[in-house]
VMD Tcl script that draws the C-alpha trace (Angstrom):
set ca {
  {1.32 31.22 -50.03}
  {2.21 29.02 -47.07}
  {5.76 29.33 -45.77}
  {8.00 26.13 -46.64}
  {9.54 24.77 -43.62}
  {12.81 22.72 -43.60}
  {13.63 20.59 -40.47}
  {17.27 19.47 -39.96}
  {17.94 16.77 -37.20}
  {21.45 15.73 -36.22}
  {22.89 14.26 -32.74}
  {24.16 17.88 -32.40}
  {21.02 20.09 -33.12}
  {17.31 20.49 -33.93}
  {16.79 23.55 -36.03}
  {13.39 24.67 -37.40}
  {13.53 27.38 -40.35}
  {11.22 28.82 -42.56}
  {11.49 31.19 -45.68}
  {12.19 34.51 -43.89}
  {13.72 33.78 -40.29}
  {15.12 31.32 -37.92}
  {12.60 30.23 -35.32}
  {13.73 30.05 -31.79}
  {14.19 26.90 -30.10}
  {12.04 26.33 -27.21}
  {12.32 23.81 -24.40}
  {12.80 23.24 -20.67}
  {15.14 25.30 -18.38}
  {14.26 24.08 -15.04}
  {12.43 21.48 -12.88}
  {11.35 21.46 -9.14}
  {9.56 18.92 -7.31}
  {7.56 18.59 -4.01}
  {6.94 15.35 -2.33}
  {4.91 14.89 0.83}
  {7.04 13.45 3.78}
  {4.75 10.56 4.76}
  {6.12 7.30 3.59}
  {5.25 3.65 3.33}
  {7.74 1.07 2.97}
  {6.48 -1.59 0.58}
  {8.36 -4.44 2.71}
  {6.15 -3.17 5.70}
  {3.22 -3.11 3.80}
  {3.62 -6.76 2.43}
  {3.91 -7.73 6.07}
  {0.75 -5.96 6.83}
  {-1.27 -7.50 4.02}
  {0.25 -10.95 3.56}
  {1.61 -9.77 0.02}
  {4.78 -11.23 -1.54}
  {7.68 -8.81 -1.03}
  {10.13 -10.38 -3.58}
  {7.33 -9.81 -6.46}
  {6.19 -6.43 -5.25}
  {10.04 -5.27 -5.03}
  {10.48 -6.54 -8.68}
  {7.39 -5.34 -10.21}
  {6.36 -2.15 -8.37}
  {9.31 -0.60 -6.30}
  {10.52 -0.01 -2.68}
  {8.20 2.68 -1.18}
  {5.37 5.25 -1.95}
  {4.52 8.56 -0.40}
  {0.93 9.43 1.00}
  {-0.55 12.94 0.91}
  {-0.81 14.50 4.54}
  {-4.21 15.51 6.06}
  {-3.58 19.13 5.08}
  {-2.40 18.35 1.53}
  {-4.18 18.55 -1.72}
  {-3.30 18.54 -5.43}
  {-3.36 22.32 -5.36}
  {-1.01 22.74 -2.17}
  {1.45 20.37 -3.77}
  {1.31 22.10 -6.92}
  {2.01 25.54 -5.44}
  {4.67 24.07 -3.43}
  {6.47 22.86 -6.40}
  {5.83 26.06 -8.16}
  {7.39 28.32 -5.58}
  {10.34 26.05 -5.32}
  {10.85 26.55 -9.11}
  {10.75 30.16 -8.76}
  {13.26 30.19 -5.89}
  {15.65 27.59 -7.27}
  {15.79 29.35 -10.74}
  {15.46 32.93 -9.62}
  {12.56 33.42 -12.02}
  {11.17 36.98 -12.31}
  {7.34 36.10 -11.63}
  {6.45 39.13 -14.05}
  {7.77 37.20 -16.90}
  {5.60 34.29 -16.25}
  {2.80 34.56 -18.92}
  {1.54 30.76 -18.89}
  {0.71 28.85 -15.90}
  {-0.61 25.40 -16.65}
  {-1.75 22.63 -14.33}
  {-1.73 18.97 -15.36}
  {-3.62 16.79 -13.02}
  {-6.29 14.02 -12.86}
  {-6.72 14.57 -9.05}
  {-8.48 18.00 -9.25}
  {-11.45 18.44 -6.77}
  {-12.73 21.69 -8.17}
  {-14.56 21.49 -11.63}
  {-14.33 25.28 -12.37}
  {-11.00 26.54 -11.21}
  {-7.74 24.93 -11.61}
  {-4.25 26.78 -12.37}
  {-5.66 29.96 -11.03}
  {-6.02 28.37 -7.47}
  {-2.24 27.59 -7.77}
  {-1.40 31.33 -8.96}
  {-3.37 32.79 -6.10}
  {-1.51 30.82 -3.66}
  {1.83 31.72 -5.19}
  {1.03 35.17 -5.25}
  {0.15 35.41 -1.79}
  {3.36 33.83 -0.79}
  {5.58 36.09 -3.14}
  {3.70 39.22 -1.58}
  {4.64 38.14 1.90}
  {8.26 38.18 0.86}
  {8.04 41.48 -0.86}
  {8.43 39.93 -4.32}
  {6.11 40.85 -7.44}
  {3.36 38.45 -8.33}
  {3.08 36.35 -11.33}
  {1.99 38.51 -14.21}
  {-1.72 39.53 -14.44}
  {-1.72 38.70 -18.06}
  {-0.75 35.22 -17.17}
  {-2.87 32.37 -18.86}
  {-4.09 29.71 -16.29}
  {-5.28 26.44 -17.93}
  {-5.84 23.20 -16.64}
  {-5.05 20.08 -18.85}
  {-6.92 16.79 -18.12}
  {-6.26 13.50 -19.56}
  {-5.35 10.90 -17.06}
  {-1.63 10.71 -16.62}
  {-0.95 12.69 -19.89}
  {-2.35 15.95 -18.72}
  {1.05 17.41 -18.00}
  {2.55 16.42 -21.31}
  {-0.34 18.08 -23.03}
  {0.23 21.17 -20.74}
  {3.89 21.19 -21.88}
  {3.03 21.09 -25.54}
  {0.36 24.15 -24.97}
  {3.12 25.97 -23.19}
  {5.39 25.66 -26.01}
  {2.89 26.58 -28.73}
  {2.15 29.62 -26.59}
  {5.67 30.60 -26.29}
  {6.01 30.10 -29.97}
  {3.14 32.50 -30.78}
  {1.49 34.98 -28.70}
  {3.71 34.39 -25.72}
  {6.91 35.01 -27.35}
  {9.57 36.37 -25.11}
  {8.00 35.24 -21.80}
  {8.42 32.32 -19.78}
  {5.92 29.39 -18.93}
  {5.45 27.19 -16.18}
  {3.67 23.85 -16.19}
  {3.07 21.99 -12.94}
  {2.02 18.35 -12.78}
  {0.47 17.42 -9.56}
  {-1.38 14.40 -8.47}
  {-2.49 12.03 -5.74}
  {-2.81 8.26 -6.73}
  {-4.85 6.70 -4.26}
  {-6.45 3.07 -4.44}
  {-8.78 1.23 -2.10}
  {-7.19 -0.73 0.61}
  {-7.06 -4.36 -0.41}
  {-7.16 -3.61 -4.30}
  {-4.46 -4.77 -6.67}
  {-3.41 -1.06 -7.07}
  {-2.85 -0.30 -3.55}
  {1.03 -0.82 -3.57}
  {1.19 1.42 -6.60}
  {-0.05 4.55 -4.86}
  {1.90 7.82 -4.61}
  {1.77 11.61 -4.35}
  {3.66 14.49 -5.48}
  {4.21 17.39 -7.93}
  {6.80 18.53 -10.37}
  {6.80 22.08 -11.99}
  {8.64 22.83 -15.17}
  {10.02 25.97 -16.59}
  {9.74 26.64 -20.40}
  {11.33 29.22 -22.54}
  {12.94 30.18 -25.80}
  {16.74 29.20 -25.84}
  {16.10 26.84 -23.06}
  {18.84 25.90 -20.54}
  {18.23 22.24 -20.01}
  {16.72 20.64 -23.38}
  {15.15 21.61 -26.51}
  {11.66 19.92 -26.73}
  {11.19 18.93 -30.55}
  {7.47 18.95 -31.20}
  {8.06 18.88 -34.89}
  {9.64 15.44 -34.61}
  {7.02 14.10 -31.92}
  {4.49 11.27 -32.49}
  {0.85 11.20 -31.14}
  {-1.68 8.43 -30.82}
  {-5.29 8.21 -29.21}
  {-8.13 5.84 -29.24}
  {-11.17 5.69 -26.84}
  {-10.99 2.53 -24.66}
  {-14.18 2.79 -22.45}
  {-12.99 1.37 -19.23}
  {-9.35 1.25 -19.14}
  {-8.91 3.82 -16.05}
  {-11.74 6.07 -15.44}
  {-12.84 8.48 -12.31}
  {-16.50 9.16 -12.59}
  {-17.70 11.70 -10.40}
  {-20.19 9.70 -8.62}
  {-17.33 8.30 -6.64}
  {-17.32 11.78 -4.82}
  {-20.89 11.71 -3.71}
  {-21.45 11.85 0.08}
  {-17.92 11.99 1.27}
  {-17.53 13.35 4.66}
  {-14.47 15.79 5.12}
  {-15.30 16.61 8.90}
  {-12.36 14.75 10.18}
  {-9.63 15.77 7.72}
  {-9.54 17.76 4.61}
  {-9.08 14.82 2.12}
  {-11.33 13.88 -0.60}
  {-10.96 10.08 -1.48}
  {-10.35 9.73 -5.28}
  {-10.30 5.83 -5.91}
  {-10.20 5.26 -9.83}
  {-12.25 2.49 -11.65}
  {-9.37 0.29 -13.30}
  {-8.90 -3.17 -14.83}
  {-5.18 -4.14 -14.53}
  {-4.49 -6.59 -17.13}
  {-6.43 -4.54 -19.75}
  {-4.69 -1.20 -18.80}
  {-1.35 -2.90 -19.40}
  {-2.69 -3.96 -22.85}
  {-3.90 -0.32 -23.56}
  {-0.47 1.34 -22.58}
  {1.42 -1.23 -24.81}
  {-0.73 -0.71 -27.73}
  {-0.76 3.10 -27.50}
  {2.97 3.17 -26.97}
  {3.15 1.32 -30.52}
  {1.08 3.77 -32.45}
  {2.70 6.85 -31.03}
  {6.12 5.44 -31.95}
  {4.79 4.40 -35.29}
  {3.69 8.08 -35.87}
  {7.08 9.44 -35.03}
  {8.77 6.85 -37.11}
  {6.74 8.05 -40.08}
  {7.19 11.79 -39.43}
  {10.84 11.59 -39.13}
  {11.40 8.85 -41.81}
  {13.28 6.66 -39.34}
  {14.35 2.88 -39.48}
  {12.82 1.89 -36.05}
  {15.38 -0.74 -35.10}
  {18.28 1.37 -35.96}
  {16.80 4.43 -34.19}
  {16.00 2.54 -30.99}
  {19.34 0.97 -30.85}
  {20.86 4.54 -31.35}
  {19.30 5.82 -28.32}
  {21.14 6.21 -24.75}
  {18.42 7.18 -22.38}
  {14.64 7.02 -22.46}
  {11.76 8.26 -20.01}
  {8.48 6.78 -20.13}
  {5.35 7.02 -18.14}
  {5.90 4.89 -15.21}
  {2.97 3.90 -13.00}
  {5.19 1.29 -11.54}
  {8.56 -0.24 -12.04}
  {7.67 -3.01 -14.77}
  {5.41 -1.23 -16.90}
  {7.64 1.04 -18.81}
  {10.13 -1.81 -18.99}
  {7.51 -3.96 -20.67}
  {6.32 -1.15 -22.78}
  {9.56 -0.51 -24.12}
  {10.64 -4.13 -24.55}
  {7.56 -4.84 -26.73}
  {8.23 -1.69 -28.85}
  {11.71 -2.99 -29.40}
  {10.53 -6.34 -30.41}
  {8.08 -4.67 -33.02}
  {10.90 -2.55 -34.49}
  {12.94 -6.00 -35.01}
  {9.86 -7.11 -36.93}
  {9.86 -4.22 -39.10}
  {13.84 -4.32 -39.59}
  {16.28 -5.84 -41.89}
  {16.96 -9.46 -42.09}
  {19.59 -9.17 -39.11}
  {16.75 -7.61 -36.96}
  {14.27 -10.37 -37.96}
  {17.05 -13.23 -37.28}
  {17.28 -11.46 -33.65}
  {13.46 -11.67 -33.22}
  {13.50 -15.34 -34.45}
  {16.13 -16.17 -31.77}
  {13.68 -15.00 -29.05}
  {10.81 -16.94 -30.94}
  {12.78 -20.07 -30.92}
  {13.76 -19.90 -27.23}
  {9.94 -19.30 -26.57}
  {9.01 -22.18 -28.91}
  {6.82 -20.20 -31.18}
  {6.86 -19.57 -34.98}
  {8.56 -16.20 -36.08}
  {6.29 -16.04 -38.95}
  {2.95 -16.05 -36.86}
  {4.52 -13.39 -34.55}
  {5.17 -11.14 -37.54}
  {1.69 -11.64 -38.76}
  {0.46 -10.88 -35.17}
  {2.49 -7.54 -35.33}
  {0.99 -6.22 -38.38}
  {-2.50 -7.13 -37.38}
  {-4.88 -4.13 -36.23}
  {-6.42 -5.69 -32.91}
  {-9.67 -3.80 -31.68}
  {-8.54 -3.33 -28.08}
  {-11.66 -1.50 -27.21}
  {-13.42 -4.88 -27.85}
  {-11.97 -6.39 -24.81}
  {-13.73 -3.95 -22.45}
  {-16.25 -6.31 -21.11}
  {-16.23 -8.86 -18.50}
  {-15.51 -11.75 -20.78}
  {-12.50 -10.53 -22.55}
  {-10.68 -8.30 -20.09}
  {-8.09 -10.95 -19.41}
  {-7.29 -11.66 -23.08}
  {-3.93 -10.64 -24.63}
  {-4.25 -8.72 -27.87}
  {-0.47 -9.69 -28.67}
  {-0.14 -13.14 -27.01}
  {2.67 -14.48 -29.14}
  {4.62 -11.31 -28.92}
  {4.29 -11.28 -25.10}
  {5.46 -15.11 -25.22}
  {8.81 -13.79 -27.20}
  {9.09 -11.07 -24.69}
  {9.61 -13.64 -21.79}
  {12.39 -15.13 -23.69}
  {13.82 -11.70 -24.52}
  {13.83 -10.82 -20.86}
  {16.20 -13.79 -20.16}
  {18.91 -12.48 -22.75}
  {21.79 -10.17 -22.48}
  {20.23 -7.72 -25.08}
  {17.42 -7.08 -22.61}
  {19.81 -5.33 -20.47}
  {21.66 -3.44 -23.21}
  {18.52 -2.36 -24.98}
  {15.95 -1.99 -22.33}
  {17.24 -1.77 -18.74}
  {20.46 0.25 -19.41}
  {18.54 2.90 -21.32}
  {15.96 3.37 -18.73}
  {18.79 3.38 -15.91}
  {19.01 7.09 -15.33}
  {16.86 8.02 -12.28}
  {15.17 4.68 -12.14}
  {16.45 3.76 -8.66}
  {15.10 7.06 -7.35}
  {11.66 6.22 -8.78}
  {11.53 3.08 -6.87}
  {10.64 5.27 -3.65}
  {8.07 7.63 -5.22}
  {5.30 5.26 -6.22}
  {2.82 6.38 -9.03}
  {2.34 10.23 -9.51}
  {0.02 10.16 -12.47}
  {0.87 13.29 -14.39}
  {4.03 13.98 -12.37}
  {5.41 10.45 -12.97}
  {7.21 11.27 -16.34}
  {8.54 14.76 -15.32}
  {9.78 13.24 -11.83}
  {11.64 10.61 -13.76}
  {13.10 13.17 -15.94}
  {14.20 15.27 -13.02}
  {15.69 12.40 -11.28}
  {17.42 11.20 -14.42}
  {18.91 14.63 -15.38}
  {20.24 14.89 -11.69}
  {21.89 11.41 -11.91}
  {23.40 12.29 -15.40}
  {24.86 15.42 -13.77}
  {26.51 13.28 -11.03}
  {27.82 10.72 -13.51}
  {28.49 13.11 -16.36}
  {26.56 10.48 -18.68}
  {24.82 13.03 -20.87}
  {26.33 15.48 -23.50}
  {24.99 18.61 -25.29}
  {23.21 17.54 -28.49}
  {22.30 13.98 -27.10}
  {18.71 12.97 -27.97}
  {16.67 11.85 -24.87}
  {13.22 10.26 -25.89}
  {10.34 10.78 -23.83}
  {6.89 9.09 -23.79}
  {4.09 10.13 -21.97}
  {0.75 8.22 -21.71}
  {-2.60 8.65 -20.46}
  {-5.38 6.13 -19.93}
  {-8.54 6.35 -22.00}
  {-6.02 6.30 -24.22}
  {-3.58 8.49 -25.65}
  {0.24 8.69 -25.90}
  {2.80 11.34 -26.85}
  {6.29 10.38 -27.80}
  {8.61 13.50 -27.84}
  {12.38 13.84 -28.58}
  {14.42 16.14 -26.30}
  {17.88 17.34 -27.15}
  {20.29 18.50 -24.43}
  {21.73 21.82 -24.86}
  {25.04 23.57 -24.02}
  {24.96 24.47 -20.33}
  {22.39 21.83 -19.23}
  {24.72 20.85 -16.36}
  {24.33 24.43 -14.52}
  {20.45 24.09 -14.86}
  {20.31 20.46 -13.77}
  {22.35 21.45 -10.70}
  {19.45 23.61 -9.62}
  {16.79 20.78 -9.83}
  {17.57 19.48 -6.27}
  {15.32 16.41 -6.68}
  {17.10 14.26 -4.20}
  {16.75 16.95 -1.73}
  {13.07 17.14 -2.20}
  {13.05 13.52 -1.35}
  {15.18 13.75 1.76}
  {12.58 14.50 4.49}
  {10.45 11.27 5.09}
  {8.40 10.17 8.07}
  {7.75 6.43 8.04}
  {4.22 5.64 8.82}
  {2.96 2.54 10.91}
  {0.05 0.47 9.78}
  {-2.23 2.37 12.09}
  {-1.17 5.76 10.67}
  {-1.22 4.77 7.14}
  {-4.78 3.22 7.43}
  {-6.06 6.25 9.06}
  {-4.66 8.73 6.78}
  {-5.51 6.52 3.64}
  {-9.16 6.46 4.87}
  {-9.41 10.21 5.66}
  {-9.44 9.75 9.63}
  {-7.57 11.80 12.21}
  {-3.94 10.38 12.72}
  {-2.27 9.95 15.98}
  {1.27 10.97 16.21}
  {1.78 13.17 13.16}
  {3.17 16.24 14.63}
  {5.09 17.19 11.60}
  {4.77 21.00 10.66}
  {6.11 22.04 7.30}
  {8.22 24.87 6.39}
  {8.12 27.18 3.26}
  {5.04 25.25 2.11}
  {1.24 25.55 1.52}
  {-1.33 23.59 3.33}
  {-5.10 23.67 3.53}
  {-6.18 25.80 6.42}
  {-9.85 24.82 6.45}
  {-12.67 23.76 4.14}
  {-15.73 26.11 3.91}
  {-19.10 24.65 4.99}
  {-21.51 27.56 4.65}
  {-24.54 27.14 2.42}
  {-26.37 30.28 3.21}
  {-28.61 32.37 0.88}
  {-26.17 35.43 1.06}
  {-22.87 33.50 1.51}
  {-21.79 30.11 0.22}
  {-18.51 28.35 0.11}
  {-19.34 24.94 0.84}
  {-16.38 22.72 -0.18}
  {-14.09 25.56 -1.06}
  {-10.42 25.01 0.29}
  {-8.71 27.85 2.07}
  {-5.07 27.83 2.22}
  {-2.24 29.07 4.31}
  {1.45 29.54 3.59}
  {3.89 28.44 6.29}
  {6.96 30.57 6.20}
}
mol new
graphics top color blue
foreach p $ca { graphics top sphere $p radius 0.5 }
foreach p [lrange $ca 0 end-1] q [lrange $ca 1 end] { graphics top cylinder $p $q radius 0.2 }
display resetview
């Protein structure tokens, strides 16, 4: 007979119980980041490219980071993991799950085991024990959602065969776009590692109350392997990883998948959408650039008004009136089921699936309520994120880390507060997951050191940026890292008795 499960949710706690025992709460106990030091100011980039700085500042941000000539997704991930171990004094022998979330991997066989190997080597040089030999080492790939899937996988492992151990999930990515493309100002690079365990020190992750959505969208944002063919790595160790993307269509996909994941959560938790959204104080969404989460959440709020009570619909009607559109037509659009994938062709890529809602959004943005319901709830950590660029899988955990650190400085979160997170991955899939802050979260947040990870910055000239971006040798970059991993060399042997073609060898600089 199946066990009956009762879930009790309140502002103070999430408890999961079954017939015979109280299941332990599982969540996040620590966060640590690694960001490469090489920085491009977007105002400088606008001067170089003739782009409009006021528009870039409002839509994208202030600056982005670029990986160095000896960086890869694996070295950045290992750097974040070793920092997590140090900052939270983790006993590596307790780590029974090490997951990697990335869409920038350059090895189609190995993944997290590469990071484990690097970290074990560094620990050995320090006289520390290695990560447990019984540790699982999966890699999770689904565009920018891989890290969230990794977190969910770790929590499920901790709830079952990994009970009593600890898990680390590291999100590491390099967002690169061709020079001259619309995506170029949204580049970035970095890694964030998360410590997960029973009785977490930062926040409980409520998978029972989460919402999921997925739908195949053909050409939203893809990375076919044909892009790698014939790349020359003789000058630097870089592999160029430019995606195939279509900007407006990608925005449409992001919004639509966000709406479906939220709807799934509303149904699971029997929520009044507008009442619930107004009750939240803090949100963290996947953030490829500044405007995207603002737009995604604002549209979600308008949809919630459309599903709400008479006063909610009156508020929606006020925005429709300002936009000069009929509210009934907007409501009809909101309950339609657009075939988003049908837009994935040259004739329809620029079409809007919710044109009336987007018109209402423009009026909503001009209202006082927009600041209260959208900007204020996205405030924590948002200023820091203006200087990171897009980190793909690491974008959401980076924002969470920056936000928790700001909340600590301001004392603006309390134990029991619900913090809603939303991860998204092109292709498309979304996960909306509630976090609940726990007693003692301040002590754990004090060890994040996200601002410290951002402190070291080397501003690039135009010539240095273009050379580094294009995989050429760069003049004047004499920075030597400390306590970090780098690529030492790349194998090029293809003999009958020994082959290491393309395999990266790493070195830890103590």
